[in-house]
N, C-alpha and C positions, 0 to 999 in steps of 0.2 A: 513519526506521524505523517501517513501520505497527504501529498497537497493536490486538491482538485480545484480546476479553474471551471464554473459552472456558467455557461453562456445560454442565458434564457430571460426573455423580455416579458414573460408572464409572471407577474409578482407571486400569483397564488402558487404556481407550479415551483417557481423558484424558491420560495419559503418552505414547502413541503419537502422538497430535495434537501435543501440546506438543513433543517433540523434532523432530518432522518441520517444524513451522513455525519452530521456533528455527535449524533448519538453513538455513532460507530466509529468515533474518534478519528474522522477525517478533518483535515483543515480545509476550509472552504473559501474561495473567493469568487464573488459572483458580480458578473457584468450583464448588461442587457444589449449591448450592441457589438456588431461584427470588428470594427476598428478598434474598438475597446479591448477586444479579446486578443487581437493580433498584438497590441501593445502590450497587454499584461503578458503574454508569452514571451515577448522579445525581453522584458525586463525583469522576469521572474522564472523560477524553475518549477515546473508542476509534473505531478507524476501522472495526471491523466486529465483529459478536457472531456467534459460532457456538453454537448453542443447542439442547440436549436438550429433550425434550417430557416425558418421565416423570421428574420430579424428586421428592425428599423432601417437599418441601413445597407448593409450588403447581406447576401446569404451566407448560412453555414456552409455551402458549397465552396463558396469563394473564399471563406476563411481557411477552409481545408487546403486549397490550393496555394494560398499564399504561404501558409506555414511550411506546407512540404516544399515549395520552391526556395524557401529559406533553409533548408535541411534541418528543420525542427522535427524531430521523430518522436515525440511524446504520443503515447496512445490518445486517439480521439474516438469518443463514443458519440455518434449521432443519436440524439432524441428528438423525434418529430412525429407531427400528426400526418405527415406525409407518408403513406405507408404503402405505395404501389411498389411492384418489383422494379420498375423502371427508376423510381426515386432512390430506392435502395442501391441498384446498381450505380447511379449517379454518385452517391455519396461514397461508395467504396472506391470508385473510380477516381475521385476528387482526392482520396487520400485517408478517409476515415477507416479504422480498424473494426468497428462494429457499428450496428444500426438497430435501435430500438424504438418500436413505434409507441406513440400515444393513442389511447390510456395505457398505462402500464402498471404492474405491480412493482412496489419499491423492492421487494425481495428478489425479483427478478433483475431490476437495475443494480442492486447491490452484487449480485453474483456475477453479472457481466463485468462489472468494474474490476472485481476481485481477480476475475479470469485475465483481464488485459494486464493487470498488475503481475499476475504470477507469470505470464508470457514474457513482458518486459524483464522480469527478475531472471526467468531462465534463459534469455537471450544474452544477459550481461555476463551469465555464467557464476560459478562459484569461486572460481580462481581469484577474483577480486577480494574475496572474503575469508580466505583460508588463513591468515595470520592477523593477529590483533592483540595488543596489550600482553603479548608473552603465549598467547593461546595459538597452537598450531592444529589445524585439522588435515588430515591425511584422507582424501576422500576415496582413493583407491583402496587403501587398507581399512577404511572406515574407523578410524581410531583418533584421538584427540590428546594433546599434551599442553600443559602450561610450564613455561620456563624449563622446558625438557623433561618434564615428570610426567608420566603417562597417568591419565585421569580414569581409565578403565570404565568408560561410559557404557550403559546398556544401549541397544539401538533406539529407543525412545529418548533418552538421555542426550544421545548425540543428535538426534534429528532436532530436539529443543536447542541445543547449543548452535546448531547451524543456522536455525531461524533467527537466534539472537545474533549471530555474527554478520548475517546478511542485513540485519536491521540495526546494527549497532548504534548507541546514542540516539535511539528512538524510544519514546514510551509505547510499550505494547500492552495493549488490552488484554484480559484472559480470553476473551471470546476470539479474538486474533489469534492468539497463541493455539487456543483448541482447534481452529479450523485449519491452521497451518501444520500442527503437529500430529493431530489425530484425524485430520479429514473429515471432520463430522461436527455437528453442533452438539457440545456437551451440554449437560443440564448445568446450568451456571449456579444451581443451588449445590452443587457438589463442590468438593475442594480438590478436585483431581487435579487441576493446573497448579494450584499451590503446593499440592504434595510433591509434585515432580519438579517444580522449582526448588524446593527444599532438597530433594535429591541431589539436584545439579548444584546447587550451592556448596552442599557438603563435599563434593569433589573439586569443584571449580575454585573455590575460596578458601577453604579450610586449609589452614597451615601456611596461608600467604598473607602478607601484611596487609596488602590493598585489595578490598573486595571489589569485584566487577560487576555483580549481578545486584541491583537496587531495586528496592520497592518505590514506585512512583504513586503518592496518595491520589485516591480517586481515579487512577487510571489503570495500573498494572505493574509491568516490571521493565527494567531497561538494563542493557550491558554497556557499561561506561567505564571509563578509566578512573575518573574521579568521582566520588559522591557529591552531592550538594545537600546542604541540611535542609533545604526548603523541599526536597524530594524525600527524604528518609523518614 
């Protein structure tokens, strides 16, 4: 589950964004002041920061500058009513990765968040995720094995497994899986994701003592070494 720091002093805007992100299975912490944002980032790990500019104590620009001076590289998306080209340039120069003006469509905010997370993931590279719990992925040969046994995955199954490997030990929603593996919004009334999960399970977990792909009630699925009864 991706962790978001939301820095917004307007309670209505903060509540609107919070509800929307939680519906899409983001874990959100909200603060309303710049110094609180700096302290939160210093004490916790976040995957992305959504940052307003006009804050009660210091500006969002100053927050960006402080975080970047401390070599904190988490993506920062500025969300502000200040929408002149000069303000956008100032935000990017301060260290922000993107700038979205208010008022905004939540769908666009979500798309920009996902884009920043994909870029961060790409920058980290797949190499860190090639091996886990006996699973080995050979990106050059586009193949996968578990405990030395070839899994003979289709291209779609391999892409699904790579997504699980990149997000191992994280609960993934069906929507998140569909967007990452199919690159489009599937009709969630269909069981396409569930069907492919079953395909993958039959190859990754069948004939092995310990299952790795688990169902998380009310959320979706997770790749994890050990299952928990509360999730199954």
